[in-house]
Wavefront OBJ file of the C-alpha trace (Angstrom):
o trace
v -35.325 -54.942 -49.853
v -32.640 -52.328 -49.442
v -29.172 -51.901 -47.983
v -29.562 -50.257 -44.571
v -25.905 -49.522 -43.859
v -22.314 -50.420 -44.619
v -19.716 -50.574 -41.832
v -16.024 -49.638 -41.780
v -13.533 -50.346 -38.983
v -11.391 -47.273 -38.378
v -8.342 -46.219 -36.384
v -9.426 -42.567 -36.170
v -13.154 -42.522 -35.461
v -13.485 -38.749 -35.071
v -11.289 -37.999 -38.085
v -13.262 -40.314 -40.343
v -16.569 -38.931 -39.021
v -15.415 -35.380 -39.750
v -14.269 -36.357 -43.266
v -17.657 -37.758 -44.293
v -19.602 -34.944 -42.641
v -17.445 -32.222 -44.220
v -17.158 -33.419 -47.814
v -20.473 -35.201 -48.339
v -23.076 -33.134 -46.464
v -23.783 -36.146 -44.283
v -25.263 -36.091 -40.805
v -24.263 -38.031 -37.713
v -26.223 -39.711 -35.003
v -24.901 -39.531 -31.445
v -21.869 -41.683 -30.662
v -22.551 -45.189 -29.378
v -20.179 -46.611 -26.778
v -20.154 -50.144 -25.385
v -17.970 -49.923 -22.267
v -17.665 -53.705 -21.892
v -16.065 -54.174 -25.315
v -14.549 -50.665 -25.580
v -16.463 -50.418 -28.865
v -17.379 -46.999 -30.297
v -19.335 -46.117 -33.407
v -21.193 -43.437 -35.322
v -24.000 -43.876 -37.832
v -23.365 -41.398 -40.652
v -26.475 -40.610 -42.685
v -26.671 -39.575 -46.305
v -29.734 -38.208 -48.085
v -32.331 -40.923 -48.150
v -32.046 -43.684 -45.624
v -28.625 -45.247 -46.211
v -26.017 -45.120 -43.464
v -22.300 -45.653 -43.099
v -21.350 -47.079 -39.714
v -17.872 -46.022 -38.600
v -16.581 -48.350 -35.875
v -13.562 -48.437 -33.582
v -12.394 -51.056 -31.074
v -8.983 -52.096 -29.738
v -7.447 -55.199 -31.296
v -8.837 -54.831 -34.809
v -5.914 -55.537 -37.179
v -4.940 -53.186 -39.991
v -6.260 -53.927 -43.491
v -3.620 -55.655 -45.608
v -5.138 -54.728 -48.986
v -2.897 -52.926 -51.467
v -4.766 -49.784 -52.576
v -3.040 -49.947 -55.982
v -4.544 -53.381 -56.768
v -8.010 -54.838 -57.032
v -9.030 -57.824 -54.884
v -12.007 -60.096 -54.319
v -14.518 -58.644 -51.870
v -15.853 -55.159 -51.231
v -13.717 -52.684 -53.153
v -15.361 -49.259 -52.941
v -18.200 -47.176 -51.612
v -19.979 -45.121 -54.287
v -21.458 -41.791 -53.255
v -23.816 -40.012 -55.641
v -23.114 -36.287 -55.367
v -25.849 -35.178 -57.784
v -24.083 -33.788 -60.861
v -20.933 -33.877 -62.996
v -20.051 -30.412 -61.694
v -20.214 -31.657 -58.077
v -18.051 -34.685 -58.961
v -15.474 -32.269 -60.407
v -15.699 -29.800 -57.504
v -15.488 -32.355 -54.700
v -12.678 -34.259 -56.425
v -10.702 -31.021 -56.857
v -11.328 -29.956 -53.256
v -10.204 -33.342 -51.935
v -7.061 -33.160 -54.090
v -6.288 -29.636 -52.847
v -6.817 -30.810 -49.267
v -4.200 -33.531 -49.746
v -6.344 -36.607 -50.340
v -5.228 -39.106 -52.949
v -7.151 -39.221 -56.227
v -6.870 -42.650 -57.854
v -8.941 -41.754 -60.896
v -9.717 -38.256 -62.158
v -13.314 -37.451 -63.178
v -14.241 -39.191 -66.408
v -17.045 -40.913 -68.273
v -16.577 -44.667 -68.062
v -17.186 -47.103 -70.908
v -20.591 -47.956 -69.457
v -21.626 -44.295 -69.350
v -21.083 -43.340 -65.701
v -19.354 -40.082 -64.786
v -17.116 -40.687 -61.790
v -13.836 -40.227 -59.977
v -12.181 -42.394 -57.326
v -10.510 -41.005 -54.215
v -9.169 -42.464 -50.983
v -10.653 -41.469 -47.636
v -8.277 -40.704 -44.731
v -7.728 -44.416 -44.044
v -7.286 -45.568 -47.646
v -10.810 -46.781 -48.430
v -11.815 -46.280 -52.074
v -14.641 -43.800 -52.526
v -16.222 -43.475 -55.955
v -17.820 -40.104 -56.554
v -20.577 -40.343 -59.119
v -23.539 -38.391 -60.419
l 1 2 3 4 5 6 7 8 9 10 11 12 13 14 15 16 17 18 19 20 21 22 23 24 25 26 27 28 29 30 31 32 33 34 35 36 37 38 39 40 41 42 43 44 45 46 47 48 49 50 51 52 53 54 55 56 57 58 59 60 61 62 63 64 65 66 67 68 69 70 71 72 73 74 75 76 77 78 79 80 81 82 83 84 85 86 87 88 89 90 91 92 93 94 95 96 97 98 99 100 101 102 103 104 105 106 107 108 109 110 111 112 113 114 115 116 117 118 119 120 121 122 123 124 125 126 127 128 129
């Protein structure tokens, strides 16, 4: 078994799509639009066969999570960028471009090299080797 995709509701569908395409060398399938529900989405592909589905539809309430605290449930999306150097470079580029870095690149106690940033809508993204 494998995870096929993870989905995120978004306010700015095009902005979020552009973010993931630009910083993570992802690709995008054509937009899907359900006129009856006014539902729009993109499937964003990463190397391999894992996808991130970005979705937008009127009436979806804002997330009430506090980005400074941890909570039960899904907490972050980890993206393997291939090397420590790429973790450093992408983290620095995101910081220079005005995105919030929650955790600078470091080796964790369990031996992973990672940083944690927020995407344009405040979702935690862990950059790892």
